[in-house]
N, C-alpha and C positions, 0 to 999 in steps of 0.2 A: 506714410504716403500712400495719399489718397488717387482714385482717377482721373479727377483731375490735375492733377497733382504731374499724373503719368502722360496725360495727351498733353499738357501746355510745356514739358520740357524746359525749364526755368527760360519760358518766350522760345524757344527754336519749335513749340512742338511742330508750323504750320507749313517752315520750310521742311522739318523730317517727313511727318504727316503725307504733305505736297510730294517729295522724292519717292517717296515708301509706293502711292500712288500713279506717279507715275511710270515708274519702273513695270509695276505688275501689266497697269494699260499696256506697253512696248510686247512684255511679257504673252500679254491675252493677243495680243494683233500678233504676232506670230506669230504662235500655235494656230491660230486663226487662216492667216496667208498659206502655212505648212502645209495644211488640212486642205483647199484647196488649188493649192499644186500639184499635189498628193494622186485625189480626185481627178482635175481632168486630167493624169499622166494617163494611172490607172481605163478611162478611158480612150484615147490614143490608141494604148496596150492594143486595148478590145478593136477597135476597127482596123488596127493593121492585121491584126490572125484573122480579124472575117474577112478583112480584103486577101489576101493570099490564102486564105480556103477554094 
């Protein structure tokens, strides 16, 4: 088996690799959104602490 056959996957390579690509894209977006929300939440907590002092 060579690399071309591996990526071609019997004619289903575009579907398989496309599905992997979409899955990893969704994971990357989810991670970015969680990090962004965490940053906002920590900033709000800091502001609340400073307002209470």
